[in-house]
N, C-alpha and C positions, 0 to 999 in steps of 0.2 A: 825644651823650654819647661820651666817649672809650672806647677799648676797656676792657671790664670785666676785673677780675682778682680773684682770691680774697682777697688781703690787704685791698684797699680797698673791695670791693663786696659781700662775702658777710657775712651773709645779706641778700638783696635786700629782704626785708620791713622790716628795720631800717634799711638804708642808703639804699634808693631806693623807699620806698612810693609815691611820686608817679609812678613809672614802671610800676607794676603795675596790671593791669586784668583784669576777668573776660572770658570769651569774648564776652560781649555788649557789651564796650567800657566797661562800668561801672567806675569807679575802685575800687580795692581798699578804700580807706578809707571808701567809701560802703556797704560790706557789714558792717553792724553787727548785733549780736544783736537790738536793738530793731526794726530793719527786717525781720529774719527773722521775728520773732514777730508783727509787724503784717501780714505777708504781702507786704510791698513787695519783698523779695528773692525771686526765682524760682529754680527749679532750674538753669536755664541760667546764672544768675549765679555758680554754683558751679564752672563748668567753667573750666579754666586757659586762658589766652590763649597763642597761638603765640609771641608776642613774649617772654613770660615764660620759656617753655622755652628759647628761643634765647639769652636773657640768661644763664640757668643753664648752658647748654652752653658759652658763652664763658668763664664763670667756671671751670667744670670743666676746660676745655682749658688755661686759664692755670695751673691747679694741677697739670697733668700727668696728669689723669684722662681720658685719651684715649677709653677705652671708654664711660665715663659721658657724656662730651660727645657721642659718636656716638649713644648711646641717646636723649639729650635732643633732639638734632636730628631723629631719626626720630619721636620723640613729637610734636615741633612740627609735622612734616609731617602726622601723623595727625589733628591737630585739624580738618583740612579734609575728612576722610574719614568718610562715614556709618558709624555703629556697625555696621549690618548688613553692610556690606562688610568691615569689619575682622574680624568674626566669620567671614565666608566665607573671607577670606584665611587666617586662623588655621587653620581646618579643612582648607584646601587643602594647607598645608605640614606637616600632621601625617603621621607615617610611615604608609605603605600606604594613604593616602586618595586620592591623585591620581596622574595620569600627569604627566610632565615638561611636556608641552604645556599642561596646565591650570594648573600653577604659573607657567609663563612668561606665560600670559594674564593672570593676576592681577597679576604684576609690570608688565606693559604697561599695564594699567588704572590701577594706582597712579601710574605715571609720566606717562601721557598725560592721564588725566582729572582726577587729583587733584594733579599736580605734586609727587609724593612720590618723587623720584629716589633718595634714599638708601635709603628703605624698599624701593623696587623692587629695587635692587641686593641688598639683604639677602635678599629673597624669591628672587631668582635664585640666590644663593649657597646658600640652603637647598635649592633644587631640585637643584643640582649635588651637594650632600652626600648627599641622599636617593638620587640616581641612582648615585653611586659606592659607596654602602653597600648598594645593592640593596634600598632600602626604599620604592620607588615602588609604586603600585597594581599588583597582579598578581605581586609578587615573593615572596609568602609561601611 
């Protein structure tokens, strides 16, 4: 597929339903109400696929929505991260909850174990902001 852009490719569900799939790999057009009611569609079929988020990011970027594109790329990275670790990472970067070393360890895990480099950089930046604003653990 050529580079996606807002004018020609948004919304994806209308313009490219054949390119969309659930996290399980199931095609989006296979997720019907009848199949939900019959029990053929499982909860995992409701999770968004990384590729869909990356396509949305590309469209946002083409429309000049740089921050939305970055958010969508990080969301795509997080599809490979277990929910429990996402919750741990969230709690780690809350003000007064962690020392900088703990925050940097979360970032390293995101980057090394889950190949989530953009999200890891975001966590590192959050750690620096908390440090500079004296909102790390022990600074109350």
